[in-house]
N, C-alpha and C positions, 0 to 999 in steps of 0.2 A: 504494499500500499504506500503510494507516494502522494504528494500534493504539489509543491513547487519545485522547479528545477532551474534554479538561477543563482548567480553570485550575490553574496551579501558583503557589506563593508566589513573589513577586518575587525573593526571595533564592536561588532554585533556580539552581544553575550550569548553563551551556549543556550541559555533558556529561550532565546528568540530564534534559534536555528532548527528547532525540532522539525518543522514542516518544510525546510528548505534543503535541497540537495545540490551541491555545486555540480555544474555540468560535467566537469572533468571526472569527478567522483562517480557520477551516474554512468558515464561512458565506461569507466573501469568496471563498475558493477555488472553491466550487461555483457561486456567482454568476458568477464570471469564466468558468468553463467554459460555463455556460449562455449568457452574453453573447457568447461567441465561437462559439456554434452547436454545442456538443458535446451529445451524448446519451450514454446509457449502454447497455451490452450485458450480457445475462445469460450465465451459464456456457454454456448450450446455444448461444446465438448466437455466443459467443467460440469454442467448439469448431467450429461449422459454418463460421465464417470461416476458421479454420485449415485445415479440410479442403477448402474450395473458395475459394482466395484470389481476392479481387476488388479493384477499385480502392480506394485508401484513402478512408476517410471519417472524419469527426470524431466518433468514438465511443470511449468508454473503459469500462473495467471498474473500479469502485471496490470495493476489498477491505480488510477489517479483520481482522487476526490477533488471536487470543487470546480473543475473545468476551466482552469486558467488558460487564457488565450496564448500565452508564451510557449506552452508545452508543445504545441503543434509545430512550431518552428524549431525548437531546441531538441525535442525528443524524437520526432518522427525520423530524422535522418539516422539516429542511432538504432532505432527499431529496425529500419530497413537495411542497415548494415548487416544485421544478424538474422534477418528474416523473422523477426519477432512481431507479435501483435500486442495490443494493449486495450484496455477498457477505460473509458473516461466517464465518471459518475457526475452528472451535471445538475445543478439546482436550477430548475426551469425558469423561475421568475427572475433570476439574476442575469440571464443571458444578455450580453452586450452592455453590462454595467460593471461595477466594481465590487470587491469584497466589502460588504458593510456589516459583517457579523464579527469582525475582529478589529473593531475601531481602536482598541487599546494598544494595538500592535501596528506601528507605522509601516513596517515592511509588508505585512499581510494586507493591510487595508489599502495599499497602493496598487495591488494587483488587479488587473482587468480580467473579467470573466469572458469567455469566448463568445463571439457573436453567432447568430444563427447561421450565417454564411460559412463561417469557419467550421461549424459542426457538420454542415452538409458535405463540405469538402473532406473532412476527416473521416466521415462515415464510409467513404469510398475505399478506405484502407490506408494504413494498417490498424485503424482505430475502430472500436465498437463504441456505441453510445448507449449509456444506461442512465438511470435516474438517481438523483441525490435529493429527492423531494422537490417541492415547488419553491419554498423558501428555506434558507439554510438555518433552521431552528431545531432545537431539541423537540422531537416529535412527542415525547412523553408529556410535554407541557400544553399540548393542544387539546381542545375539545374533540372528542372522538369523531363527531360528525365533520368538523372542519378538517381534522387530520386525514380522514378517509377521502374527503373531497380533494384536498391538496395532492395526495398521493396519486389519485386517479387523474387529476389534471396534468401532472408532470408526465405520467406514463403516456397519456394519449397525445399530448403536445409533442413529446420527443419522438413518438412513433410516427407522427405526421411529418416531422422534420427530417428524420433519418430515412424515411421511406421503407421502413420495416418495423415489425412489432418490437417495442421496447418492453422487456418482461422482467428486468432485474433491477434491484434497488440497493444502494448503500445508505444506511442511516446517517444523517448529519451528526457529526461528533461520535459516530458509532454507537449512539445511545438508543436503547430499546427496552421494552418490557413486554409482558405477555399481551397487553392490549395493543401495543404498537405492532407487534408481530401479526396479530389477528387482523388488524386493519390493513396491513400490507397484503395479506392473502386476499382479503375482501376487495381490495382495489385492483386485483388482477395480476399481481406479481407472482412469479414462480420461485424466485430466490431473493434473499436479502442478506447483505453482508454487514457485519459489525466491524470492530477494529481489532485490537490485540486479543480481547477476551470474547469468547462465544462458545458455541456448541457445535462440534464437527458433525453431530448426528442430526441437527436441525437445520433444514435448508432456509430458515428465516432468522438464523443466528450464526451465520458462517463467520468464523474468525479469520482475520488476516494478519500478516506479519508487517507491522509498520516499520518502514525504513526511515530512520531519524537522521537529521543532518548533523547532530553533534556526535553521532557514533562513528567509530573508525572502521577500517576494513575487516578487522577481526570480527566485530559484531556483525557485519554483513554476512561474513562467511558462515557464522554460526546460524543465523536466521535463514540462510539459503540452504542449509543442511536438511537432508531428508529426515533427520532424527530430531529436529528442533521441536516438533510437536510433542515428543516424549518429555521434553523438559517442562512443558506447560502443565502436565498432569492430565 
């Protein structure tokens, strides 16, 4: 799970680097995956693998939350270099605007969210488009009726934009509970992704391995290990 892939000033404290990966570091990470024989999976392939478990293979899904516009310029060439695909989870109502949910962080709040035209171009490959809700809010705090309406609005709007059904969701902030998961099902999604913590047996609480900007190469290699899930219990 990634967010932004761009440089920050050297003076930026580690606490502000969590959601930013330096482009050179990101390029090294994907090159390392390729060197170790990893390939990527699409959402359809990920879903099929969960429905019909088979022997482990070196395949990962690369996902990007928040749909920042710069990732298509920075990340796409690196994906194409290795024949990789990636998923971008997009907050529907923020398209063409800026991050307004992290106003206390000047680096994050300065980031532009992709425009509809950018998403249309990205959907031709190597990107897949998926939902990050309508607004970037903690879904647990919404009235159930409003929450379900926003989830459906995002799914339908992105489906029209991408020219194919959008069926999958990443919860904003990775936050969910039983009622949020139920509303995601009711809004027509087939899978929903959390962040570091989740339930590998529940397709509406799928955990992801967050790649953090303040972490070094050793941390990435651990997270990229097939055995990392065993450390989580």
